[in-house]
C-alpha positions in Angstrom: 30.1 -5.7 -41.8 27.1 -3.6 -41.9 24.2 -4.6 -39.9 21.2 -5.0 -42.0 18.2 -3.3 -40.7 15.0 -5.1 -41.3 12.7 -2.8 -43.2 9.2 -2.8 -41.8 6.2 -1.2 -43.2 4.6 1.8 -41.5 1.5 -0.2 -40.2 3.9 -2.8 -38.6 5.8 -0.1 -36.8 2.6 1.5 -35.6 1.4 -1.9 -34.2 4.8 -2.4 -32.5 4.6 1.1 -30.9 1.0 0.6 -29.8 2.0 -2.7 -28.1 4.8 -1.1 -26.3 2.6 1.7 -25.0 -0.2 -0.7 -24.0 2.4 -2.9 -22.2 3.7 0.1 -20.2 0.1 1.1 -19.2 -0.6 -2.4 -18.0 2.5 -2.4 -15.9 1.6 0.9 -14.4 -1.9 -0.3 -13.6 -0.5 -3.4 -11.9 1.8 -1.3 -9.8 -1.1 1.0 -8.8 -3.2 -2.0 -7.8 -0.4 -3.3 -5.7 -0.2 0.0 -3.8 -4.0 0.0 -3.2 -4.3 -3.6 -2.3 -5.9 -4.0 1.1 -3.8 -4.7 4.1 -4.8 -7.8 6.0 -5.8 -7.2 9.6 -5.3 -9.3 12.8 -6.7 -9.2 16.3 -3.9 -9.1 18.8 -4.7 -10.5 22.2 -2.3 -9.6 25.0 -2.9 -10.9 28.5 -0.9 -9.2 31.2 -1.0 -8.2 34.9 -3.6 -5.5 35.4 -1.0 -2.9 36.7 1.0 -3.3 33.5 -1.9 -3.0 31.0 -1.4 0.7 30.3 2.3 0.1 29.6 1.5 -2.6 27.0 -1.3 -0.6 25.5 1.1 2.3 24.9 3.7 0.0 23.4 1.2 -1.5 20.9 -0.1 2.0 20.1 3.4 3.0 19.1 3.1 0.5 16.2 0.1 2.2 14.8 -2.9 0.3 16.3 -5.9 2.6 15.9 -8.3 0.5 18.0 -7.6 -1.1 21.3 -9.8 -2.3 24.1 -8.7 -3.3 27.6 -10.8 -5.8 29.5 -10.4 -6.6 33.2 -9.9 -10.3 33.9 -9.1 -12.7 36.6 -7.0 -15.9 36.3 -8.5 -19.2 37.4 -5.4 -21.1 38.4 -5.0 -22.2 42.0 -2.1 -20.8 44.1 0.0 -23.9 43.6 -0.1 -23.6 39.8 0.6 -19.9 40.0 3.7 -20.5 42.1 4.8 -23.3 39.7 4.5 -21.0 36.7 6.1 -18.1 38.5 3.0 -15.9 38.2 2.1 -13.4 40.9 -1.6 -12.7 41.5 -4.6 -13.4 39.4 -5.7 -9.9 38.5 -5.2 -9.6 34.7 -6.0 -7.4 31.8 -6.8 -8.6 28.3 -5.8 -6.1 25.7 -7.5 -6.6 22.3 -5.9 -4.6 19.5 -6.5 -4.4 15.7 -3.2 -4.5 13.9 -2.0 -4.9 10.4 -0.7 -8.3 9.4 2.5 -6.8 8.0 3.3 -5.3 11.5 2.3 -8.4 13.5 5.7 -10.1 13.8 7.4 -6.8 14.7 4.8 -6.1 17.4 5.0 -9.6 18.8 8.8 -9.4 19.0 8.6 -6.1 20.9 6.1 -7.5 23.3 8.2 -10.6 23.8 11.2 -8.5 24.5 9.3 -6.5 27.1 8.0 -9.8 28.7 11.6 -10.8 29.2 13.0 -7.5 30.3 10.3 -5.6 32.3 10.0 -6.6 36.0 6.7 -8.4 36.6 6.0 -7.9 32.9 5.2 -11.4 32.0 2.2 -12.3 29.9 0.8 -14.0 26.8 0.3 -12.5 23.3 -1.1 -14.1 20.2 -2.9 -13.0 17.0 -6.1 -14.2 15.2 -6.8 -13.2 11.6 -9.6 -10.7 11.1 -11.4 -11.8 7.9 -13.9 -9.0 7.2 -15.0 -5.5 8.1 -18.1 -3.5 7.1 -17.4 -0.3 5.2 -14.4 1.2 3.6 -14.1 4.0 6.2 -14.0 1.5 9.0 -11.4 -0.6 7.2 -9.2 2.4 6.5 -9.4 3.5 10.1 -8.5 0.1 11.4 -5.5 -0.5 9.1 -4.3 3.1 9.6 -4.2 3.8 5.8 -6.0 7.1 5.7 -2.9 9.0 4.9 -2.0 6.7 2.0 -5.4 6.6 0.4 -6.6 10.1 1.2 -8.5 11.4 4.1 -12.0 10.1 4.8 
């Protein structure tokens, strides 16, 4: 049996081809928008013993954090509570880092691993969403996307 080809007029074929081309362009535009979509940012707070602050700052830097700030702090728990929790001393550092949300779980896992394996490396780490920044250049710096979107 021969397949019967449906005869279409020239204008109908032109319309079909235009629809195909427009559909391909729309798909490409959506893919490009996905690539340029902004990365969500989070503030990572890491509280560790003061003498371990540089170690954890370097660890977080390894994951692409472009901005970190280390603050000196002092714990307020009494000696009985410190002994109960297994914490030595009250001299602490608070490391505040700006990280990308898509890296947050990986960074927290690495920090948790170090909390469990490094001697006297205990601490606390948590993230808070960063909802806005002022300026495209600042945003690109913080999310470390300059190489993806072109140099500033």
